[in-house]
N, C-alpha and C positions, 0 to 999 in steps of 0.2 A: 783684161779691161773691166772685168766685173769684180775686181778686188774690193772696190769701195762701195759696194752696194748697201752697206750698213749705214751710210751717211744720208743726209737729206739731199734732195734733188740738186740743189745748187752746188753743194760740195762734190757730188758725183760728177756733175758736168765739168767742174774745174779739174778734177782728177783725170778724167778721160781725155780732156783736151790736152793736158800736159803730157800725155803719153806719146803724142805725135804719131798715132797709129797710121800706117799706110795701108789702105784697103783698096784693092783693085775691083773694077766693075762698078755698076751703078747701085747695086744693093749688096751689103755685107751678108754672105750666106755660107754656111758650112755644110759639108755633106751630112746626110740624114742623122746617123748615130752620133756624130761629133756634135752637131747642133743639139741633139737630145741630151748629151752629157753636160753641155753648157746650161741648157734650160733646166735640167733636173735639179741642179744644186740651188738654183734660185727659186724654182717652183716649190720645192719641199721646204724651203725656209720662208717662202712668201715675202721675199724682199722685192723691191722694185725691179721689174724686168725691162732691160734696155734693148731696143732694136736700133741698130746702127745703120744708117743709110748714107750713102755718099753719092755725090754727082760730080761729074767731070766736066769742067768748063775752062777751056783755054789754059790747061795745065794747072788750074787751081782746084783745090779740094774743098768741098763744103761738107761738114759733118753735121748731120741732122739727128738729134737724139729724141726719140719718142719713148716716154716711160709712163707706166701706170702702176698703181698699187692694187694688188688683188686682196690683200689682207683687209678684213672687215673689223671695225671697232678698234680697240686698243690692245687686244690680246696678242700673244706671240705665236699661237698655234695657227697653222695654215687654214685657209678657208675650207678645204675639202674635209677637214676633221669633223665639220658639222654634219656631213652626209654619211658618216660611217655607220654600218649596221652593227647591232649587238649580237648577231649570230657569229660566234667565235670560229665555227668550223665549216661554214659553207657560204658560198655566194655564187650567183648565176653569172654566166658570161658566154661570149661567143666561143671561147676555147676554155676547157676545164683542165686544171692541174690537180693531181692527187697528192695528198700529204699524209705521211705516216710518222706519228710522233708518240712517245711514251706518255700519253696524257694521264694515264692512271697507273697505279702500282698493283701488282698481283696481291690478292687477298685470300686466295683459296690454296689448298694443299694439292699440288700436282700429283702426289703419290696416291691420292684418293680419287683421282679422276677415272671414271668408268664410262662416261658418255662424252661425245665430242664437245658438248657445251658445258661440261663440268669444269669450267675455269672462269674465275671471277676476278675482275679488276675494278674495285669499287672505292679506291682511295686515290685522291688526286696527287699526281706527281708534279710539284711546282715547276721543276725544270722542263719537263716535257710539255706542260701547258704553256710555259713561256715560249718555247720553240714554235708551238702551234700559233701563238699570237704574233710571232715574228713573221710567219708566213702570211697571216691575214694583213698585217701592216704593209708588207712588201707588195702584195697584190693590190691593195688600196692605193698605195703610192704610185704604182705603175699606171693604174687606171686613171689617176688624177693628173698624170703627166702625159699629155698627148703626143709628145715628140717621139716616143718609142714605138707604140702601136696605135697610130692615129685611126680612129674609127673602129677599132677592135677592142672589145672588153675581155679581160681575163677573169675567169671564175676559178673557184677552187672547192675542193672537198677534202677536209682533213679528218683522219680517223686515228683511233688509239691502237697502238701495236703492243702496249703493255710489256714490251721487251720479251714477248713470248711467241715462238713460231706458230703455236696453235691459234693465237689471236690474229696474227698478221695476215693469215690466208684469206679471211673473209673480206676485208676491204680490198685486198689485191684482186680477188675474183670479181668484185664489183667494178673495179677499175677496168677490167677486161670485158665487161658486158657490152652488148651492142648498143651504141648510141645512148639514148636516154632510157632504154629498157633495162630490165634485170635479167636478161637472157644471155647466156654465153654460148654462142653458136659453134658447132663443130663443122669445119669447112675443109675442103681439100686445098684451098688456096686462100691465104690470109693477107694477100697483098693489098686488097681493097676492103679489108675489114676495118670498120670504123669503131674504135673502142670508146668507152665512156669518157675517159680522160686521155689527153695527148702525151702527158709526161707525169712521172711520179717523183716527188721530192721525199727522200728518205730511203730507208729507215735509220734508226739511231745507233745501231751497232753492227758489227761484221757478221755475227752469227745469224741474226734474222735477215740481214741483207742477202746472205747466201741462200736462204730458204726461198725467197721470191726472185732472186736475181736471174736464175736460168729460165724461169717461167716468163718474166718480162723480156728476157733476151730472145725468147722464141718469137715474140711479136715485134722485136726490135723497138720496143717502147723505151724512150729515154728514162733512165733511172739515175737521178742526181742525188747522191747521198751527202749528208752534211756531217756524218760522224763515223761511217764505216771505213776503217783505215787498213783492213787486212790487205796484204799484197796479193792475195789470191785473185782479187778483182782486177788486177792488171792483166790477167790472161783474157784476151779478147775472144779467144775461141770458146771459152766457157761463159763469159759474161760480155757479150758483144755490145750491149746497150748501156753498160754501167760507166758513169763518170762520177767524179766527186769534187767537192770544194775543200777538202782537207788532204794533206799529204798522206802517202801510203806508209805503212809501218816499216817498210824497207828503208825509206828515207829517214824515218825516225831512228831506226837502228844505226844508220850511218852517223847521224848526229850524236847519238849516245856514245858510240865508239870514239868519236872525236873529242867528246867531253872527257872520257876516261883518259885519253892520251894527253889532253891538255894539263891534267893534274898528275900525270905519271902513275896512275893506278893500273897495275897489270895483274892484280890478283883479286878477282871479284866473284860474287855469286849472282846468278841470274834466276829470278823467280817469275813464273808466269801463271796465269789462271788456266785452268784445265778446260779451255774452250778454243775455238778457232783463233780468236784474237791473241790469247796468251801463248798458245802452242807455237803458232807461226812466228810471233814476235820474238819469243825466246830462242827459237831455232835460228832465225836470221841474225839476231844479235850475237849469239855464240859463234856462228860461222864467220861473221865479219870481224869479231874480236880476235879469232884465231889468225885471220889473215894479217892482222896488225900487231901480232905478238902479245896480245893480252890473254892471260890465262883465266879461264872460267873454272873456279875451284869447285863449284857446286851448281847444279841445275835442279830446280824443283818446280812442281806444279801444285797450285792451290785448287782443291776440288770445288766445282761449281754446283754440281747436281747432287751432292751428298754432304754429310756433315764434314766440314773442312778442318775442324779444330784438331783432331788427332794428327792429321797430316801436317798442319801448320806447326804443331809442337815438334814434330820430327824435323821439319825444315829448319826451324830455329835452332834445334840441337845440332844439326849438320852445319849450319852457319857458324855456330860457336866452335865446332870441332875443326873446321877448316881455317878458322881464325882470319876471316876476311874482314876488312874494314869498310868495304863498299858493296852495297847490294842494289842491283838493278831490278826493279819490280815492274814487269810488263804484264799488267793485269787489269781486268775490269774493276769498276769502283766497288761493287758489292763484295767481291772476294777480298779486295784490298782492305776494306773496312774491318772485316773479321780478322784479317791477317794482323793489322796494327793493334787491334784489341789485345791479341796475344803477345805482340811485341811489348806493349805497355805493361801487361801483366808480368812478362818475363824480365822487365827492367833492362831491356837491351838497347844499346845506343850504337849508331853507325851512320855512315853517309848513305842516304837512300836516294836513288835516281828514279824519278817518277815518269811514267809514260803519260801521254795526253789523256788517257781514259780516267785517271784519278788525280791528276795533278792539281786540279782546282775544285775538287769535290767538296761541297759545303758540309755534307754529313761527316766526312772524314776529319776535317779540321775542327769539328765540334766535339770530337771524342775527349772525354776527361783524361788528362795526363798526356795528351798528344805532344806537348812541349818537351817531354822527356826522351823522345825517340832519337834525338840527335839532329843532324842537318839534312834537309830535304832540298835537292836540286831537281827542278821539274821542267818538263817540256810542255809548252802550250802552243796551240796552233796560232801562227802569226795572224793577227786580226786587225780590223779597223772598227771604229765605233759606228754604231747606227744611231745618230744623234737624236732623231725624232721618235725613236721607239718608246722611250719612257713617257714623254708627254702624250703620245698616241694612246698608250695603254691606260694612263690615268684618265684621259678623255673617254675612252671606251668604257671603263668601269663606272665612271660618273654617269654615262648615259644608261648603263645597265641598272644603276641605282634608281634613276628616274623611271625607267620602264617598269621595274619591279614595283615601285610605289603606285604607278598607274594601274597595273594589273592586279594589285592586291596580293593575295596569297597564292594566286595561280602559279603553278610551276609544272615542269614536265613530269609526266607519269613515270614512276620508278620502273614500270614494266616495259618502257620504251626500249627498242633494240639499240645496242651500241652503234649499229650502222646508221641509225637515224639520229641519235644524240650520243656522241662519244663521251660526254661528260655531264650527266644529269646534275651533279652537285655544283657545277659551275654557275647555275642559276642563283645560288646563294652567295656568290662572291660579291664583294663590295669594293669601294675605292681603297679601303685599307689593304686590300690584297694586291693592288697594282704594283707593289714593291717587288713582286716576284721577278720582274725583269731588271731589277736594279742590282741583283747579286753579281759577284765577281765572275762566277761561272757563266751566267747568261750573257753578261756584257762582253766576255771574251769569245763566246761561241756563236752569238747571234749572227755575226757577219757571215758565217758559213751557210746558214739558211738563206740569208739575204742574197748572198752571191749566187747560190744555187738557182733561186727563182729568177734573178736578173739574167743569168746565163741562158735560161730557157727563153726568157722574153727576148733577148737579143737574137737567139736562134730563130724565134718566130718572126722577128723583124726581117731577117734574111729570107726565111721560107716564104713569107707573104709578099716579099719584094716591096718593102715599105720605104718611103721617104719620110721626112719629118712632118709632112702634111697629109699623106694618104698612103694606103696600101693597094698595090695592084690586084692582089687577090684578097678575098674576104671569106672567112670560114662558112658564112651562110650560103654563099654561092659555090665556093671551091673547097672541096674536102681537103683537110690537112691530116695526113696519116702520120702516125708516130715514126715510122721509118724514114719519112721525108724530113721530119724535124731532127732526127738523130744525125743525119748527115751534116746539117748546119751546126748543130750543137758541138759536134766534135771539132769543128773548125772555128768556133766562136772566139773572139778576142775583144775584150772590153776593159775599160778603166773604171773602177768603181771605188769611190772614196779614196782616190790616189793609189789604189792597188790594181795591178794588172792581173786580169783573170784570163787564162787560156789553158787549154788541155793538150797534153801530149798524146802520142799514139796509143798509150795505154789508159787514157782517160784520167790521168793524174794532173792536178793543177800546178801552176807555177807559184806555189806558196811554201814558205818555210816555217820555222818555229821561233817562238820567243823562249828564252831560258830565264826561269824565275827561281828565286829562293824563298822558302818559307821563313817569315820573320815571326818569332814567338815573342809576344809582348803583352804582359798583364793578362795571361790566360786566353788571349785571342791570337789569331793568326791572320797576317796579311801578306800580300805577295809583292816582291820587289823584282823588277826586271833587272837582270844582270848581264844580258847578252842576247844574241840571236843566232840563227842558223839559216842560211840559204843554201850555199854550196860549201861554205866553210864556217866553222863556229868562231864566234868572237865572244869573249868573256871579260867583263870588268871585275877582276878578282877582288879589288878592295871593297866592293859592295857586299861581299859575302861575309856573314857572321857565322863562324864555325862553332861547333859544340865543344871543341877541345879547349884545353887550358891555353890561355893567352890567344885564343882564336887562331891557333896554328893550323895550317893545312894538314888534314889527316893523311896518313900513309897506308898503303895496302900492298904488300909484297907477297911473293909466291912461297909456298911450302905446304906440303901435305903428304901423308902416307896412304898408300892404297891398302885396301883390305885384301884378305885372302881370296884368291881367284880373280883378282883384278890386275891389270897391267897399266903401265904409264904410257900415255900417248902424248908426246910433246906437241905443244901448240905454238905455232909461230917459230921464232928463231931462239927462244929462250929455253934451254934444257931444264932449268929449274922450275919451269911452269908447265904443268901437265894436268890432264884429266885422268881420272881413274875409270877405266873402261872394263866392264864385266867381260870375262872370257865366255864366249857363246858356247852353245852345245857343240860338242865335237872338238873343242880346243881346251887347253888348260894352262895354268900359270906354272911354268917350270922353275923359275927363280924369282926372288922378290924384286929384283931390279929389271925384269924383262920389260921391253918396250913393245912387244907384240905377243899375242897368245900363240902357243905351240899346238899345231894340229895333232890329233890323236893318231897313233899308228893304225895301220890297216887291221880291221877286225876288232878294234876297241872303240869305245865311245865315252863321253863325259856329259855331265849335266851342266847347267849354267853356273858359272863362277866355281869351277873345279880346280883342284891343284894336282890331279892325276887322272888317268884314263883307266877304264876297267873293261874286262871282257863281258859281253852281254850274258844275261841269264834268260832261260826260257821257262815259261809256265805251260801247264796243260790242264785238262779236266781231271784232276785227281779224284780218286774214289771217295775221298772225304769231303769234297766240296759240295755245297748245297745243290748245285746244278746236277752233279753226277748222282747224288742221292735221289733227287726228284726224278730224273730220267730212269734210274734203276727201278724205283718203285713202280713207275708207269709201265716199264717193260715186264716186270714180274707180274703185275696185274693182268697185262695182256696175255702173257704166257699161261696164266691160270685159266683165263677164258678159252684160249686155244686148246688147252689140255681138256677142259670140260667138253668142248665141242667134239674133240677126238674120241673121248670116252663114249659119248652118246652115239656117234656114228659107228664106233667099233661094236657097241652093244647091239646096234640094229643093222649090222652088216648083212648083206644078202637080201634085205627088204627092198620092196619096189622103189622107195624114195632114194635109198643109197645107190641102187642100181641106176636109176634115172640121173642121178648127180654125177655118175662117172665110175662108180665102183672103186677099183684099185686106184684110178686116177684121182679120185676124191681123197683117198688116203695120202697119195703123193702130194697133193695140193696142200693138205693140212700140215704135213711134215715140212714143206717148204716155208709155210707161214711161220711155223715154230722156229725153224732154222734162221729165217730172215730176222725175226725178233731177237734171237740169241746172238746173231752176228753183230748187233749194234754195240756189244761190249767193246768192239775194236775201236770205237770212238772215244772210249774212256781210258783213263790211265796214261802212262807215258808212252808216246808213239815210238816205233822202231821201224827199220827198213822192212821187216817181214810184215808187221802189222799194216803198214801203209800200202804194201803190195796187195794185200787181201781186202782191205777195208772197202773201197768203192766197188770192186768186182763182185764181192759177196752181197753187198747191198743192192746190186742190180740183178744178179742171176736168180736169187731165190724168188723175188716177185715174178720173174719171167716164168718160172715153173707153174706158179699158181695161175697167172693170167693165161698161159697157154692151155691149161686144162679147162679153164672157163671158156676159152675160144673154141675148143672142140665141141663143148655142149652147145655153144651158139651156132656152130655150123650145122649141127644136127637139127636144131630148131628151124634153121633156114630151109633145110630140105623138107622137113615135115610140113611147114606152112606154105612154102613157095613151089615145091615140086612134090605134091602129095602122091602122085602116081608112081614115082620112083623111090619114095621114101623108104618103104619096107626093105627093098634090096640094098639101097645105099647105107642104111643105118647099120646093117650087119658089118659092113666094112669100116664105117666111121667108129663104131664102138669097139672094134677089135684093133687090127693093126693100124687102121687109119688114124685113130686117136693118138696112139703112141708115136706114129710118124709125125703128126703135127707138133706134138709136145717136144719130141727130139729135135725136129727142125728148128723150132723157135729157140730152144735152149742152145742148140749148136750155133745159131747165128749170134745170139747174145754172148756166148762164150768167145766167139771170134772178136766181137767188139771189145769185150773185157781184156782179151789178150793183146789187142792193139793198144788199148789204154795203158796196160802195164808195160808194154815194150817201149812206147814213146815217152812215157812219163819218167821224170827223174826219181831216183831214190831219195829217201829222206836225208841221207848223209850228203849226197851231192847237192840237194836243194839248200840245205843249211850252209854248206860251204860257199855257195854262190850268192848268198844274201849280202846286200850292201848294208853294213852295220851302221845304222844311224839311230840306235836305241840302246838302252841298258836293259830293258825288260820287254819281252815280247811273248805273246801266246804262240806256241808251236803246234801247228796242225799239219796233218799229212797234206802234201801238195796235191792240189786238184788240177793237174796239168797232163796233157793238153785239155783245154776247156772244151774243144770241139768233140773229142772222144768221150769226155764225161757227159756232154749233152746228148750224144748219140745213144749211149747206154740207157740213160733215163728216158730219152725220147722213144726208144724201141718199146719199152714197157708201156708208155703212153699210147703208142700205135696199137698194140695188142688190145688194150682196154677200149680204145676207140672203135676198133673193128667189132669187138664183142657188142658194144653199145649199138652200132649201126645195124648189126644182124638181128637184134632183138627188140629194139624200142618200138617197131611197128608190127611186131608179130601178133597174130590173132590170139586172143585169150580163149583157151579151151573151156567149154561149158561144163560146169560141175567137175572140173579136174584142177589139179595143182598148176599154177601159172609159173613155171620155171623161168620163162623169159623175163618176167618182172624182176626177179632176183638178180639176173645177170645185168639187166638195164640199169638198175639202181646202183649195184656194186661197181660196175665199170664207170658209170658217171661219177660216183663219189671218188673213185681213185683218180680219174682225170682232173676233176676240179681241185682236189687237194694238191696235186703236183703243179697244176697251172698257176695256182695262187703262190706256190712256193718259189717259182722262178724269179719274178721281179723282186720279191722280198730278199731272196738270197743274194742277189747282185749288189745290194747296198749295205751288207752287213760286214762287220769285222771278222777276222779269222775265227775268234772264239765263238762269236754269235753264229757264224756259218755252221760250225760243227754242231752246236746245240740245235739250231733250226733244222738241219738235215735229220738228226735223230728224231726230233719231234714229228716232223712230217712223215718220216718212215713209219713211226708208231701209229700216227693218225691214219695213214693209208692202209696199213695192215689191219688196224681196228675197223676201218670202213669195210674192208673185204670180209672180215669175220662177222661183223654185225649185220651187214646188208645181204650177204650171200648165204652164209651158214646159219645166221640167227633165225630167219623164218622157218627153216627146215628143222632146227632144233626145237622150235616152239611146237611144230606139228608133231614131232616124234614124242615129245613129253606131254603135251596137253591134249592132243587129238590122235592118239595111236590108231584109232579105228579108221582113220583116213589113209593110213599107210597100206593101201591095197593096190593090186595090179590095175584095177579098173580106174582108180583115181589118177594113175600115171600112165594110162593106156596110150595116150598120144605120143609120149616120149619113149615108151618101152617097145611099142609095136609099130610105131610110125603111122598110126591111123590119123588122118587129117582131122583137125579140130572142126566141130560143127558150129556154124554161125548161130548166134542166139535165136534168130527168127526161124531158122529151119528146125531147130530143136523144139521151139514152142509149137510149131506145126505138128510135130510128131506127138 
């Protein structure tokens, strides 16, 4: 009944009367949102609004028409245009929505970023700014139309995402702050947590949508994206609060496959950008194509985060080699622009099937020579026009001009935070810049933002229990939590500009695609609609102007040869169409026409793309390797030190110092240290069964001899300091048979552990025979198995050192005598610390690194014993031979108890 609202009142009355509308009840009234849908179209165009009332008397109907004009003056813009604010990115309201748009472009080099804020976006992105203005327009339109949220005002805050994950996190965290504060609370329960905004509109692509999607999903905050198309967001377990007003890439892949089938193209190449959008789109398209018998001759990825030119040149060469005539490019616009620069430079022509991300990109169609690339068939999101957007933006920019003239040269400070002013340069925009919303790309994508905001508004309508005149709940009195809004949003259904908007269980809309062809004319490009896709594709083929001679439909059929080490995997039901698949490690290509890779025989292995298998080879620490040379030099140096100590002690044999150190046991200890150092040669060179049987036991038994001799001295010190009255008698036994008994007992127990290790451990031959061959080259080390036995051997030495430490670290220092307890304490502690550090490091190393590490730690522990236990004694013998007297070692030689310092001073 409102079809004739463009006429004058008398004509409208005649038109409505002629419709013979039958209206029941006393007042014509629609349910809330339906009434709103009717009102919105007339309110936004400011045509006369008709209220139809009827009365019922004696079976007769009387139609009363009450109309009024809201429009002021003779202009065509609605009255509410006069009240719009010039703040592009913010307005207050009872409920706030957050917006994320690529308002600016990246102007800094990410590779030089060393601090979190070392990222700058200082160049206006016209498309992103236009999308932000669509949000402002939509919010203002909803607030000016009382039928949807009566008595409730929507506000918004829009921020720049710069298409960068590092930039989008700041506004997202602000969205999640508590109410109007800038604090993000840490709580155990977020059910009643009131966030700064109730829903988020955006962001602009799949990659950065994924960055914040799970974070917003934790709060169950509705995230309505207008451009993120990756199918990964259909997973509601990972992204429970994500919905979108554009179809998913899986839907687009289905449409592309139907397009290929429509023209009989079964031999194609698929190119994607090396990001989430391109990788997943390429994968889905290839999978669906295989199911439909379409052969993908080549798949390639355009680098996004590194120089793409070398890879693009390789991709183009592979496209030539495979001789495909149709290439599907599933890529973001930045990567596609670089790609087609190389296509133009290479003078390549083909049929290019464009994904929505670059189908209408204004920068791409402006490339010099773009008309030479061939035919471009593109998919664009099915859309509706937002009729008042352009006049709104022109009015907005005109008001900005007036405001700038009134304020003179005053403009925002350049140091203002992007969170406070996402676009400082926008202050300088004028009416001439209002055309940013008139581009083809904006006109075709603005509806996605428009629909996203209206979807949230309708969900709020249901959440607040609104009619067309009032809402039962109001945000000022009743809190509206994001998770409450999400429930209603997922069930929302509305008709917007004759388009039905609703979301399925995965958050995807009931929207399809328009199919367009690029028309090249006089060095310019414009777009012609040639079909559409909802569930099935329809193409008006005569509308397409092909790049071929006589505009004949191009053909693209199967054929290609695989390279060495690749086999043919048939796709679909066409044996002539196949992909060349690399033979993975452990398999090889047996014949040129194989359809699957042949597994390697047992005991053999192959590398990627092999044509045969080989027996594995083993490496070891050869004597000529740098590691072996270094370890050998360190061992020789230590042997020289040990030999020097031995010479000094032999020269002073029978002196009080040597006697106090153990006499013959001291010589045995030094020989064990020398033997332990020499035994490390078993870790170098090619291992054998005999070498592996001796390697670990000798590495354990020689330190045991030294540590057990030190233990006997420690026990003597305990008797002297703790049991002075019995010390003279006990020392005679400890220094004689008792010392040798302790040493033999310790060595016998260690030999038992070593025998257990050797018995239970496998021989090298059996160990190698039992290896699962999944390598061509491997370092061969002696097997350290069982690990428990190995740990007991090393642990036993650690226990000896620890007991020695416990016996001496609290021993009383003899006055004016040599402190033998100090040497034992330091040496045993150094030994323990060295091996304790070794254990966690050893567990995480490779076989080669384990061998090197064990040799190094053994040398270090050996050096620690020589330096801390024998070093001070050598110093005394060489530098202070006058102290090598019985009186200076009386406590340890005679068992005389040490005299406390205070008693000695009294004497």
